[in-house]
All heavy atoms as TSV, in Angstrom:
chain	resi	resn	atom	element	x	y	z
A	1	MET	N	N	1.565	-150.692	62.526
A	1	MET	CA	C	0.275	-151.244	62.210
A	1	MET	C	C	-0.519	-151.411	63.504
A	1	MET	O	O	-0.041	-152.017	64.457
A	1	MET	CB	C	0.482	-152.599	61.535
A	1	MET	CG	C	-0.639	-153.025	60.697
A	1	MET	SD	S	0.002	-154.350	59.637
A	1	MET	CE	C	-1.472	-155.226	59.395
A	2	SER	N	N	-1.717	-150.898	63.561
A	2	SER	CA	C	-2.496	-150.984	64.786
A	2	SER	C	C	-3.245	-152.311	64.864
A	2	SER	O	O	-3.553	-152.932	63.855
A	2	SER	CB	C	-3.479	-149.823	64.872
A	2	SER	OG	O	-4.411	-149.910	63.824
A	3	ARG	N	N	-3.490	-152.697	66.092
A	3	ARG	CA	C	-4.209	-153.938	66.341
A	3	ARG	C	C	-5.695	-153.730	66.100
A	3	ARG	O	O	-6.246	-152.689	66.440
A	3	ARG	CB	C	-3.989	-154.325	67.809
A	3	ARG	CG	C	-3.994	-155.800	68.014
A	3	ARG	CD	C	-3.868	-156.242	69.427
A	3	ARG	NE	N	-2.967	-155.478	70.258
A	3	ARG	CZ	C	-2.782	-155.708	71.532
A	3	ARG	NH1	N	-3.443	-156.666	72.120
A	3	ARG	NH2	N	-1.958	-154.999	72.251
A	4	SER	N	N	-6.363	-154.716	65.512
A	4	SER	CA	C	-7.798	-154.577	65.283
A	4	SER	C	C	-8.545	-154.741	66.602
A	4	SER	O	O	-8.127	-155.493	67.482
A	4	SER	CB	C	-8.290	-155.604	64.265
A	4	SER	OG	O	-8.082	-156.903	64.745
A	5	LYS	N	N	-9.646	-154.017	66.721
A	5	LYS	CA	C	-10.433	-154.074	67.945
A	5	LYS	C	C	-11.170	-155.394	68.020
A	5	LYS	O	O	-11.678	-155.900	67.035
A	5	LYS	CB	C	-11.425	-152.922	67.991
A	5	LYS	CG	C	-10.753	-151.588	68.114
A	5	LYS	CD	C	-11.504	-150.736	69.067
A	5	LYS	CE	C	-10.761	-149.419	69.159
A	5	LYS	NZ	N	-10.843	-148.826	70.417
A	6	LYS	N	N	-11.233	-155.916	69.229
A	6	LYS	CA	C	-11.919	-157.170	69.452
A	6	LYS	C	C	-13.400	-156.894	69.648
A	6	LYS	O	O	-13.781	-155.881	70.220
A	6	LYS	CB	C	-11.238	-157.836	70.648
A	6	LYS	CG	C	-12.034	-158.418	71.708
A	6	LYS	CD	C	-11.073	-158.911	72.789
A	6	LYS	CE	C	-11.756	-159.570	73.916
A	6	LYS	NZ	N	-10.856	-160.125	74.877
A	7	ASP	N	N	-14.228	-157.774	69.131
A	7	ASP	CA	C	-15.669	-157.663	69.318
A	7	ASP	C	C	-15.951	-158.031	70.772
A	7	ASP	O	O	-15.782	-159.191	71.160
A	7	ASP	CB	C	-16.394	-158.603	68.356
A	7	ASP	CG	C	-17.901	-158.475	68.447
A	7	ASP	OD1	O	-18.389	-157.418	68.898
A	7	ASP	OD2	O	-18.585	-159.430	68.061
A	8	ALA	N	N	-16.338	-157.074	71.583
A	8	ALA	CA	C	-16.446	-157.319	73.022
A	8	ALA	C	C	-17.613	-156.557	73.628
A	8	ALA	O	O	-18.147	-155.629	73.031
A	8	ALA	CB	C	-15.153	-156.892	73.701
A	9	LYS	N	N	-17.988	-156.989	74.796
A	9	LYS	CA	C	-18.986	-156.311	75.618
A	9	LYS	C	C	-18.382	-156.129	76.998
A	9	LYS	O	O	-17.580	-156.938	77.440
A	9	LYS	CB	C	-20.253	-157.152	75.739
A	9	LYS	CG	C	-21.007	-157.291	74.453
A	9	LYS	CD	C	-22.455	-157.146	74.756
A	9	LYS	CE	C	-23.230	-157.123	73.448
A	9	LYS	NZ	N	-24.398	-156.346	73.556
A	10	PHE	N	N	-18.799	-155.083	77.686
A	10	PHE	CA	C	-18.320	-154.838	79.035
A	10	PHE	C	C	-19.127	-155.637	80.043
A	10	PHE	O	O	-20.326	-155.865	79.857
A	10	PHE	CB	C	-18.415	-153.350	79.386
A	10	PHE	CG	C	-17.352	-152.525	78.719
A	10	PHE	CD1	C	-17.625	-151.866	77.535
A	10	PHE	CD2	C	-16.092	-152.435	79.259
A	10	PHE	CE1	C	-16.661	-151.117	76.902
A	10	PHE	CE2	C	-15.105	-151.686	78.638
A	10	PHE	CZ	C	-15.396	-151.022	77.459
A	11	LEU	N	N	-18.463	-156.064	81.121
A	11	LEU	CA	C	-19.108	-156.778	82.210
A	11	LEU	C	C	-18.604	-156.176	83.510
A	11	LEU	O	O	-17.417	-156.241	83.821
A	11	LEU	CB	C	-18.762	-158.274	82.155
A	11	LEU	CG	C	-19.202	-159.118	83.335
A	11	LEU	CD1	C	-20.729	-159.209	83.390
A	11	LEU	CD2	C	-18.600	-160.510	83.242
A	12	ASN	N	N	-19.503	-155.568	84.244
A	12	ASN	CA	C	-19.151	-155.026	85.556
A	12	ASN	C	C	-19.796	-155.901	86.612
A	12	ASN	O	O	-20.976	-156.240	86.514
A	12	ASN	CB	C	-19.673	-153.593	85.712
A	12	ASN	CG	C	-19.037	-152.669	84.712
A	12	ASN	OD1	O	-17.837	-152.725	84.488
A	12	ASN	ND2	N	-19.840	-151.830	84.096
A	13	MET	N	N	-19.017	-156.286	87.614
A	13	MET	CA	C	-19.554	-157.180	88.634
A	13	MET	C	C	-18.787	-157.043	89.938
A	13	MET	O	O	-17.657	-156.565	89.949
A	13	MET	CB	C	-19.493	-158.631	88.147
A	13	MET	CG	C	-18.091	-159.090	87.826
A	13	MET	SD	S	-18.001	-160.710	87.052
A	13	MET	CE	C	-18.439	-161.767	88.360
A	14	LYS	N	N	-19.434	-157.459	91.001
A	14	LYS	CA	C	-18.760	-157.547	92.294
A	14	LYS	C	C	-18.334	-158.990	92.490
A	14	LYS	O	O	-19.114	-159.905	92.275
A	14	LYS	CB	C	-19.709	-157.168	93.428
A	14	LYS	CG	C	-19.895	-155.706	93.608
A	14	LYS	CD	C	-20.708	-155.469	94.869
A	14	LYS	CE	C	-20.941	-153.985	95.055
A	14	LYS	NZ	N	-21.714	-153.724	96.272
A	15	LEU	N	N	-17.090	-159.180	92.888
A	15	LEU	CA	C	-16.581	-160.508	93.180
A	15	LEU	C	C	-16.317	-160.625	94.664
A	15	LEU	O	O	-15.874	-159.662	95.303
A	15	LEU	CB	C	-15.245	-160.755	92.461
A	15	LEU	CG	C	-15.256	-161.106	91.004
A	15	LEU	CD1	C	-13.826	-161.249	90.484
A	15	LEU	CD2	C	-16.021	-162.369	90.745
A	16	ASP	N	N	-16.555	-161.801	95.181
A	16	ASP	CA	C	-16.160	-162.090	96.550
A	16	ASP	C	C	-14.661	-161.812	96.670
A	16	ASP	O	O	-13.895	-162.138	95.762
A	16	ASP	CB	C	-16.472	-163.562	96.837
A	16	ASP	CG	C	-16.102	-163.971	98.243
A	16	ASP	OD1	O	-16.943	-163.763	99.134
A	16	ASP	OD2	O	-14.974	-164.481	98.423
A	17	ARG	N	N	-14.244	-161.212	97.754
A	17	ARG	CA	C	-12.838	-160.816	97.911
A	17	ARG	C	C	-11.898	-162.005	97.763
A	17	ARG	O	O	-10.832	-161.891	97.161
A	17	ARG	CB	C	-12.602	-160.128	99.250
A	17	ARG	CG	C	-11.121	-159.867	99.446
A	17	ARG	CD	C	-10.686	-158.652	100.156
A	17	ARG	NE	N	-11.473	-157.470	100.085
A	17	ARG	CZ	C	-11.169	-156.410	99.329
A	17	ARG	NH1	N	-10.121	-156.446	98.541
A	17	ARG	NH2	N	-11.894	-155.337	99.373
A	18	GLU	N	N	-12.255	-163.167	98.315
A	18	GLU	CA	C	-11.379	-164.345	98.227
A	18	GLU	C	C	-11.192	-164.775	96.772
A	18	GLU	O	O	-10.080	-165.143	96.374
A	18	GLU	CB	C	-11.941	-165.496	99.053
A	18	GLU	CG	C	-11.836	-165.256	100.546
A	18	GLU	CD	C	-12.409	-166.407	101.361
A	18	GLU	OE1	O	-12.444	-167.553	100.845
A	18	GLU	OE2	O	-12.817	-166.159	102.498
A	19	ILE	N	N	-12.249	-164.741	95.989
A	19	ILE	CA	C	-12.155	-165.108	94.569
A	19	ILE	C	C	-11.307	-164.084	93.826
A	19	ILE	O	O	-10.457	-164.439	93.004
A	19	ILE	CB	C	-13.554	-165.249	93.941
A	19	ILE	CG1	C	-14.273	-166.449	94.553
A	19	ILE	CG2	C	-13.465	-165.391	92.418
A	19	ILE	CD1	C	-15.717	-166.584	94.154
A	20	TYR	N	N	-11.507	-162.795	94.133
A	20	TYR	CA	C	-10.714	-161.749	93.498
A	20	TYR	C	C	-9.227	-161.931	93.822
A	20	TYR	O	O	-8.373	-161.809	92.941
A	20	TYR	CB	C	-11.180	-160.367	93.933
A	20	TYR	CG	C	-10.386	-159.266	93.271
A	20	TYR	CD1	C	-10.727	-158.810	92.008
A	20	TYR	CD2	C	-9.264	-158.714	93.890
A	20	TYR	CE1	C	-9.988	-157.829	91.381
A	20	TYR	CE2	C	-8.518	-157.740	93.275
A	20	TYR	CZ	C	-8.880	-157.296	92.014
A	20	TYR	OH	O	-8.129	-156.337	91.397
A	21	ASP	N	N	-8.942	-162.237	95.090
A	21	ASP	CA	C	-7.542	-162.433	95.492
A	21	ASP	C	C	-6.910	-163.609	94.751
A	21	ASP	O	O	-5.746	-163.543	94.343
A	21	ASP	CB	C	-7.437	-162.635	97.005
A	21	ASP	CG	C	-7.763	-161.363	97.787
A	21	ASP	OD1	O	-7.752	-160.255	97.198
A	21	ASP	OD2	O	-8.034	-161.480	99.007
A	22	LEU	N	N	-7.684	-164.683	94.565
A	22	LEU	CA	C	-7.173	-165.833	93.801
A	22	LEU	C	C	-6.947	-165.456	92.339
A	22	LEU	O	O	-5.946	-165.864	91.743
A	22	LEU	CB	C	-8.149	-167.008	93.892
A	22	LEU	CG	C	-8.230	-167.714	95.243
A	22	LEU	CD1	C	-9.378	-168.718	95.242
A	22	LEU	CD2	C	-6.912	-168.394	95.581
A	23	LEU	N	N	-7.865	-164.680	91.770
A	23	LEU	CA	C	-7.702	-164.224	90.390
A	23	LEU	C	C	-6.449	-163.369	90.257
A	23	LEU	O	O	-5.662	-163.546	89.325
A	23	LEU	CB	C	-8.934	-163.424	89.935
A	23	LEU	CG	C	-8.880	-162.814	88.544
A	23	LEU	CD1	C	-8.734	-163.883	87.467
A	23	LEU	CD2	C	-10.121	-161.957	88.293
A	24	GLU	N	N	-6.255	-162.488	91.199
A	24	GLU	CA	C	-5.079	-161.613	91.169
A	24	GLU	C	C	-3.788	-162.429	91.301
A	24	GLU	O	O	-2.817	-162.194	90.581
A	24	GLU	CB	C	-5.182	-160.578	92.289
A	24	GLU	CG	C	-4.360	-159.348	92.035
A	24	GLU	CD	C	-4.794	-158.205	92.938
A	24	GLU	OE1	O	-4.954	-158.431	94.161
A	24	GLU	OE2	O	-4.965	-157.103	92.417
A	25	LYS	N	N	-3.785	-163.411	92.197
A	25	LYS	CA	C	-2.610	-164.278	92.374
A	25	LYS	C	C	-2.342	-165.061	91.089
A	25	LYS	O	O	-1.199	-165.172	90.646
A	25	LYS	CB	C	-2.835	-165.225	93.547
A	25	LYS	CG	C	-1.679	-166.148	93.828
A	25	LYS	CD	C	-1.961	-167.044	95.021
A	25	LYS	CE	C	-0.783	-167.965	95.280
A	25	LYS	NZ	N	-1.017	-168.874	96.405
A	26	PHE	N	N	-3.404	-165.599	90.497
A	26	PHE	CA	C	-3.275	-166.336	89.239
A	26	PHE	C	C	-2.654	-165.446	88.161
A	26	PHE	O	O	-1.742	-165.872	87.439
A	26	PHE	CB	C	-4.653	-166.852	88.801
A	26	PHE	CG	C	-4.642	-167.576	87.492
A	26	PHE	CD1	C	-4.257	-168.905	87.417
A	26	PHE	CD2	C	-5.029	-166.932	86.322
A	26	PHE	CE1	C	-4.246	-169.580	86.194
A	26	PHE	CE2	C	-5.026	-167.604	85.112
A	26	PHE	CZ	C	-4.634	-168.921	85.049
A	27	CYS	N	N	-3.147	-164.232	88.047
A	27	CYS	CA	C	-2.639	-163.301	87.029
A	27	CYS	C	C	-1.186	-162.935	87.286
A	27	CYS	O	O	-0.393	-162.838	86.343
A	27	CYS	CB	C	-3.519	-162.054	86.971
A	27	CYS	SG	S	-5.162	-162.412	86.306
A	28	ASP	N	N	-0.829	-162.738	88.545
A	28	ASP	CA	C	0.566	-162.436	88.880
A	28	ASP	C	C	1.488	-163.586	88.487
A	28	ASP	O	O	2.579	-163.373	87.957
A	28	ASP	CB	C	0.718	-162.154	90.379
A	28	ASP	CG	C	0.124	-160.819	90.797
A	28	ASP	OD1	O	-0.130	-159.964	89.917
A	28	ASP	OD2	O	-0.101	-160.639	92.016
A	29	GLU	N	N	1.027	-164.812	88.735
A	29	GLU	CA	C	1.862	-165.985	88.441
A	29	GLU	C	C	1.945	-166.289	86.955
A	29	GLU	O	O	2.972	-166.762	86.475
A	29	GLU	CB	C	1.328	-167.214	89.190
A	29	GLU	CG	C	1.568	-167.146	90.674
A	29	GLU	CD	C	1.101	-168.397	91.413
A	29	GLU	OE1	O	0.767	-169.416	90.756
A	29	GLU	OE2	O	1.054	-168.341	92.657
A	30	THR	N	N	0.872	-166.046	86.216
A	30	THR	CA	C	0.845	-166.427	84.797
A	30	THR	C	C	1.193	-165.285	83.863
A	30	THR	O	O	1.480	-165.519	82.685
A	30	THR	CB	C	-0.550	-166.959	84.403
A	30	THR	OG1	O	-1.513	-165.915	84.579
A	30	THR	CG2	C	-0.927	-168.178	85.230
A	31	GLY	N	N	1.110	-164.056	84.360
A	31	GLY	CA	C	1.368	-162.903	83.505
A	31	GLY	C	C	0.176	-162.517	82.647
A	31	GLY	O	O	0.285	-161.662	81.770
A	32	MET	N	N	-0.958	-163.169	82.872
A	32	MET	CA	C	-2.178	-162.832	82.126
A	32	MET	C	C	-2.826	-161.599	82.736
A	32	MET	O	O	-2.674	-161.347	83.922
A	32	MET	CB	C	-3.200	-163.970	82.202
A	32	MET	CG	C	-2.886	-165.188	81.439
A	32	MET	SD	S	-4.256	-166.344	81.684
A	32	MET	CE	C	-3.989	-167.430	80.350
A	33	THR	N	N	-3.582	-160.890	81.901
A	33	THR	CA	C	-4.409	-159.816	82.441
A	33	THR	C	C	-5.644	-160.451	83.090
A	33	THR	O	O	-5.968	-161.621	82.815
A	33	THR	CB	C	-4.881	-158.856	81.331
A	33	THR	OG1	O	-5.736	-159.586	80.437
A	33	THR	CG2	C	-3.711	-158.244	80.573
A	34	LYS	N	N	-6.331	-159.700	83.917
A	34	LYS	CA	C	-7.558	-160.210	84.534
A	34	LYS	C	C	-8.601	-160.530	83.466
A	34	LYS	O	O	-9.334	-161.508	83.583
A	34	LYS	CB	C	-8.099	-159.216	85.558
A	34	LYS	CG	C	-7.258	-159.134	86.807
A	34	LYS	CD	C	-7.889	-158.174	87.814
A	34	LYS	CE	C	-6.936	-157.875	88.930
A	34	LYS	NZ	N	-5.939	-156.868	88.584
A	35	THR	N	N	-8.646	-159.724	82.419
A	35	THR	CA	C	-9.593	-159.981	81.326
A	35	THR	C	C	-9.262	-161.295	80.640
A	35	THR	O	O	-10.140	-162.140	80.439
A	35	THR	CB	C	-9.570	-158.831	80.304
A	35	THR	OG1	O	-9.992	-157.632	80.951
A	35	THR	CG2	C	-10.487	-159.112	79.128
A	36	MET	N	N	-8.004	-161.492	80.268
A	36	MET	CA	C	-7.597	-162.729	79.598
A	36	MET	C	C	-7.888	-163.943	80.470
A	36	MET	O	O	-8.438	-164.940	79.993
A	36	MET	CB	C	-6.096	-162.694	79.279
A	36	MET	CG	C	-5.709	-161.756	78.166
A	36	MET	SD	S	-3.905	-161.514	78.031
A	36	MET	CE	C	-3.297	-163.178	77.911
A	37	ALA	N	N	-7.529	-163.866	81.730
A	37	ALA	CA	C	-7.722	-164.993	82.645
A	37	ALA	C	C	-9.204	-165.293	82.828
A	37	ALA	O	O	-9.620	-166.457	82.771
A	37	ALA	CB	C	-7.067	-164.698	83.993
A	38	THR	N	N	-10.002	-164.257	83.024
A	38	THR	CA	C	-11.435	-164.450	83.238
A	38	THR	C	C	-12.085	-165.063	82.004
A	38	THR	O	O	-12.906	-165.984	82.104
A	38	THR	CB	C	-12.113	-163.115	83.606
A	38	THR	OG1	O	-11.476	-162.594	84.779
A	38	THR	CG2	C	-13.583	-163.305	83.883
A	39	GLU	N	N	-11.713	-164.576	80.821
A	39	GLU	CA	C	-12.250	-165.151	79.587
A	39	GLU	C	C	-11.880	-166.627	79.463
A	39	GLU	O	O	-12.718	-167.467	79.123
A	39	GLU	CB	C	-11.744	-164.382	78.364
A	39	GLU	CG	C	-12.388	-163.039	78.188
A	39	GLU	CD	C	-11.846	-162.270	76.998
A	39	GLU	OE1	O	-10.728	-162.589	76.511
A	39	GLU	OE2	O	-12.536	-161.347	76.554
A	40	LYS	N	N	-10.628	-166.950	79.735
A	40	LYS	CA	C	-10.165	-168.333	79.612
A	40	LYS	C	C	-10.874	-169.236	80.633
A	40	LYS	O	O	-11.332	-170.330	80.293
A	40	LYS	CB	C	-8.649	-168.390	79.820
A	40	LYS	CG	C	-8.039	-169.746	79.516
A	40	LYS	CD	C	-6.534	-169.691	79.540
A	40	LYS	CE	C	-5.916	-169.142	78.305
A	40	LYS	NZ	N	-5.982	-169.931	77.100
A	41	ILE	N	N	-10.994	-168.774	81.876
A	41	ILE	CA	C	-11.654	-169.550	82.929
A	41	ILE	C	C	-13.128	-169.770	82.581
A	41	ILE	O	O	-13.646	-170.887	82.686
A	41	ILE	CB	C	-11.495	-168.848	84.290
A	41	ILE	CG1	C	-10.031	-168.913	84.746
A	41	ILE	CG2	C	-12.423	-169.458	85.331
A	41	ILE	CD1	C	-9.678	-167.937	85.869
A	42	MET	N	N	-13.804	-168.712	82.150
A	42	MET	CA	C	-15.218	-168.830	81.805
A	42	MET	C	C	-15.408	-169.717	80.578
A	42	MET	O	O	-16.344	-170.518	80.521
A	42	MET	CB	C	-15.828	-167.449	81.584
A	42	MET	CG	C	-15.950	-166.643	82.863
A	42	MET	SD	S	-16.568	-164.969	82.594
A	42	MET	CE	C	-18.306	-165.307	82.358
A	43	ASP	N	N	-14.530	-169.601	79.606
A	43	ASP	CA	C	-14.612	-170.421	78.401
A	43	ASP	C	C	-14.516	-171.899	78.760
A	43	ASP	O	O	-15.301	-172.719	78.267
A	43	ASP	CB	C	-13.512	-170.032	77.416
A	43	ASP	CG	C	-13.631	-170.765	76.097
A	43	ASP	OD1	O	-14.718	-170.711	75.491
A	43	ASP	OD2	O	-12.640	-171.392	75.683
A	44	GLN	N	N	-13.564	-172.253	79.632
A	44	GLN	CA	C	-13.412	-173.649	80.043
A	44	GLN	C	C	-14.640	-174.127	80.813
A	44	GLN	O	O	-15.109	-175.252	80.617
A	44	GLN	CB	C	-12.161	-173.821	80.896
A	44	GLN	CG	C	-10.885	-173.701	80.096
A	44	GLN	CD	C	-9.641	-173.798	80.954
A	44	GLN	OE1	O	-9.708	-173.939	82.170
A	44	GLN	NE2	N	-8.483	-173.698	80.313
A	45	PHE	N	N	-15.176	-173.288	81.680
A	45	PHE	CA	C	-16.361	-173.651	82.454
A	45	PHE	C	C	-17.546	-173.896	81.525
A	45	PHE	O	O	-18.238	-174.914	81.630
A	45	PHE	CB	C	-16.695	-172.549	83.457
A	45	PHE	CG	C	-17.960	-172.828	84.230
A	45	PHE	CD1	C	-17.920	-173.588	85.388
A	45	PHE	CD2	C	-19.178	-172.347	83.786
A	45	PHE	CE1	C	-19.088	-173.859	86.095
A	45	PHE	CE2	C	-20.346	-172.616	84.479
A	45	PHE	CZ	C	-20.300	-173.375	85.634
A	46	PHE	N	N	-17.793	-172.970	80.598
A	46	PHE	CA	C	-18.932	-173.101	79.688
A	46	PHE	C	C	-18.764	-174.305	78.759
A	46	PHE	O	O	-19.739	-174.980	78.429
A	46	PHE	CB	C	-19.140	-171.830	78.877
A	46	PHE	CG	C	-19.640	-170.672	79.695
A	46	PHE	CD1	C	-19.142	-169.395	79.486
A	46	PHE	CD2	C	-20.603	-170.840	80.672
A	46	PHE	CE1	C	-19.601	-168.320	80.228
A	46	PHE	CE2	C	-21.076	-169.778	81.425
A	46	PHE	CZ	C	-20.576	-168.512	81.197
A	47	GLU	N	N	-17.541	-174.568	78.325
A	47	GLU	CA	C	-17.300	-175.721	77.465
A	47	GLU	C	C	-17.695	-177.009	78.197
A	47	GLU	O	O	-18.391	-177.856	77.635
A	47	GLU	CB	C	-15.829	-175.765	77.068
A	47	GLU	CG	C	-15.525	-176.749	75.973
A	47	GLU	CD	C	-14.088	-176.642	75.495
A	47	GLU	OE1	O	-13.678	-175.536	75.090
A	47	GLU	OE2	O	-13.396	-177.669	75.547
A	48	LYS	N	N	-17.269	-177.151	79.453
A	48	LYS	CA	C	-17.640	-178.330	80.250
A	48	LYS	C	C	-19.152	-178.386	80.458
A	48	LYS	O	O	-19.771	-179.446	80.346
A	48	LYS	CB	C	-16.969	-178.280	81.624
A	48	LYS	CG	C	-15.601	-178.844	81.685
A	48	LYS	CD	C	-15.118	-178.777	83.126
A	48	LYS	CE	C	-13.940	-179.654	83.385
A	48	LYS	NZ	N	-13.478	-179.528	84.765
A	49	TYR	N	N	-19.731	-177.241	80.772
A	49	TYR	CA	C	-21.165	-177.174	81.046
A	49	TYR	C	C	-21.982	-177.594	79.828
A	49	TYR	O	O	-22.870	-178.436	79.921
A	49	TYR	CB	C	-21.543	-175.756	81.481
A	49	TYR	CG	C	-23.028	-175.570	81.693
A	49	TYR	CD1	C	-23.636	-175.978	82.872
A	49	TYR	CD2	C	-23.821	-174.981	80.714
A	49	TYR	CE1	C	-25.003	-175.811	83.073
A	49	TYR	CE2	C	-25.186	-174.812	80.901
A	49	TYR	CZ	C	-25.769	-175.225	82.083
A	49	TYR	OH	O	-27.120	-175.069	82.269
A	50	PHE	N	N	-21.668	-177.024	78.677
A	50	PHE	CA	C	-22.455	-177.295	77.480
A	50	PHE	C	C	-22.125	-178.644	76.835
A	50	PHE	O	O	-22.862	-179.097	75.960
A	50	PHE	CB	C	-22.332	-176.149	76.471
A	50	PHE	CG	C	-23.084	-174.926	76.910
A	50	PHE	CD1	C	-22.409	-173.777	77.297
A	50	PHE	CD2	C	-24.469	-174.935	76.967
A	50	PHE	CE1	C	-23.109	-172.654	77.713
A	50	PHE	CE2	C	-25.176	-173.815	77.389
A	50	PHE	CZ	C	-24.492	-172.674	77.763
A	51	ASP	N	N	-21.054	-179.304	77.258
A	51	ASP	CA	C	-20.759	-180.653	76.798
A	51	ASP	C	C	-21.676	-181.677	77.471
A	51	ASP	O	O	-21.825	-182.793	76.972
A	51	ASP	CB	C	-19.304	-181.034	77.070
A	51	ASP	CG	C	-18.361	-180.494	76.017
A	51	ASP	OD1	O	-18.841	-180.030	74.960
A	51	ASP	OD2	O	-17.134	-180.535	76.246
A	52	ARG	N	N	-22.264	-181.303	78.591
A	52	ARG	CA	C	-23.155	-182.211	79.314
A	52	ARG	C	C	-24.512	-182.267	78.613
A	52	ARG	O	O	-24.935	-181.298	77.990
A	52	ARG	CB	C	-23.344	-181.722	80.749
A	52	ARG	CG	C	-22.043	-181.782	81.539
A	52	ARG	CD	C	-22.068	-181.007	82.810
A	52	ARG	NE	N	-23.194	-181.369	83.650
A	52	ARG	CZ	C	-23.544	-180.705	84.735
A	52	ARG	NH1	N	-22.848	-179.658	85.113
A	52	ARG	NH2	N	-24.567	-181.076	85.456
A	53	PRO	N	N	-25.206	-183.406	78.753
A	53	PRO	CA	C	-26.556	-183.490	78.174
A	53	PRO	C	C	-27.459	-182.418	78.777
A	53	PRO	O	O	-27.306	-182.040	79.937
A	53	PRO	CB	C	-27.034	-184.893	78.573
A	53	PRO	CG	C	-25.803	-185.646	78.925
A	53	PRO	CD	C	-24.802	-184.646	79.388
A	54	GLU	N	N	-28.388	-181.945	77.986
A	54	GLU	CA	C	-29.272	-180.857	78.418
A	54	GLU	C	C	-30.011	-181.183	79.711
A	54	GLU	O	O	-30.208	-180.309	80.556
A	54	GLU	CB	C	-30.262	-180.500	77.313
A	54	GLU	CG	C	-30.955	-179.180	77.552
A	54	GLU	CD	C	-31.755	-178.723	76.359
A	54	GLU	OE1	O	-31.522	-179.227	75.246
A	54	GLU	OE2	O	-32.621	-177.864	76.548
A	55	GLU	N	N	-30.397	-182.437	79.882
A	55	GLU	CA	C	-31.121	-182.834	81.092
A	55	GLU	C	C	-30.263	-182.626	82.349
A	55	GLU	O	O	-30.755	-182.281	83.409
A	55	GLU	CB	C	-31.545	-184.313	81.032
A	55	GLU	CG	C	-32.370	-184.701	79.844
A	55	GLU	CD	C	-31.534	-184.913	78.576
A	55	GLU	OE1	O	-30.479	-185.563	78.635
A	55	GLU	OE2	O	-31.971	-184.407	77.526
A	56	GLU	N	N	-28.964	-182.865	82.224
A	56	GLU	CA	C	-28.048	-182.693	83.353
A	56	GLU	C	C	-27.739	-181.227	83.607
A	56	GLU	O	O	-27.451	-180.849	84.734
A	56	GLU	CB	C	-26.759	-183.463	83.105
A	56	GLU	CG	C	-26.914	-184.952	83.146
A	56	GLU	CD	C	-25.598	-185.669	82.909
A	56	GLU	OE1	O	-24.546	-185.112	83.225
A	56	GLU	OE2	O	-25.641	-186.793	82.380
A	57	ARG	N	N	-27.773	-180.412	82.580
A	57	ARG	CA	C	-27.467	-178.989	82.749
A	57	ARG	C	C	-28.509	-178.295	83.603
A	57	ARG	O	O	-28.186	-177.389	84.354
A	57	ARG	CB	C	-27.420	-178.287	81.395
A	57	ARG	CG	C	-26.198	-178.599	80.620
A	57	ARG	CD	C	-26.141	-177.693	79.428
A	57	ARG	NE	N	-26.335	-178.504	78.232
A	57	ARG	CZ	C	-26.825	-178.041	77.109
A	57	ARG	NH1	N	-27.226	-176.814	77.002
A	57	ARG	NH2	N	-26.950	-178.827	76.075
A	58	LYS	N	N	-29.750	-178.715	83.477
A	58	LYS	CA	C	-30.823	-178.020	84.174
A	58	LYS	C	C	-30.754	-178.199	85.690
A	58	LYS	O	O	-31.299	-177.387	86.425
A	58	LYS	CB	C	-32.174	-178.474	83.649
A	58	LYS	CG	C	-32.374	-178.021	82.211
A	58	LYS	CD	C	-33.694	-178.429	81.659
A	58	LYS	CE	C	-33.759	-177.904	80.229
A	58	LYS	NZ	N	-35.018	-178.089	79.620
A	59	ILE	N	N	-30.070	-179.235	86.160
A	59	ILE	CA	C	-29.977	-179.460	87.599
A	59	ILE	C	C	-28.675	-178.905	88.185
A	59	ILE	O	O	-28.387	-179.083	89.348
A	59	ILE	CB	C	-30.110	-180.964	87.959
A	59	ILE	CG1	C	-29.041	-181.796	87.271
A	59	ILE	CG2	C	-31.509	-181.462	87.615
A	59	ILE	CD1	C	-28.994	-183.245	87.725
A	60	PHE	N	N	-27.912	-178.230	87.349
A	60	PHE	CA	C	-26.642	-177.665	87.796
A	60	PHE	C	C	-26.876	-176.590	88.857
A	60	PHE	O	O	-27.691	-175.711	88.710
A	60	PHE	CB	C	-25.882	-177.065	86.608
A	60	PHE	CG	C	-24.577	-176.455	87.000
A	60	PHE	CD1	C	-23.482	-177.252	87.254
A	60	PHE	CD2	C	-24.456	-175.096	87.135
A	60	PHE	CE1	C	-22.274	-176.697	87.620
A	60	PHE	CE2	C	-23.254	-174.523	87.503
A	60	PHE	CZ	C	-22.164	-175.332	87.754
A	61	ARG	N	N	-26.142	-176.697	89.916
A	61	ARG	CA	C	-26.195	-175.673	90.977
A	61	ARG	C	C	-24.816	-175.360	91.417
A	61	ARG	O	O	-23.991	-176.084	91.654
A	61	ARG	CB	C	-27.002	-176.156	92.167
A	61	ARG	CG	C	-28.415	-176.491	91.812
A	61	ARG	CD	C	-29.337	-175.291	92.088
A	61	ARG	NE	N	-30.723	-175.610	91.876
A	61	ARG	CZ	C	-31.360	-175.511	90.732
A	61	ARG	NH1	N	-30.751	-175.157	89.658
A	61	ARG	NH2	N	-32.629	-175.780	90.640
């Protein structure tokens, strides 16, 4: 039985080498793919961000 395709979009980007190295180390230690790890990290970041009141979000830097 084949796996169903995930509804996804491609994202191409340049990462600072230090951040990429940390991502790679994280993936090596956890066994996650870079895609899985990036999705999980971004999901947690956005969840925290959008939990804040809208007035506080606008000053985020």
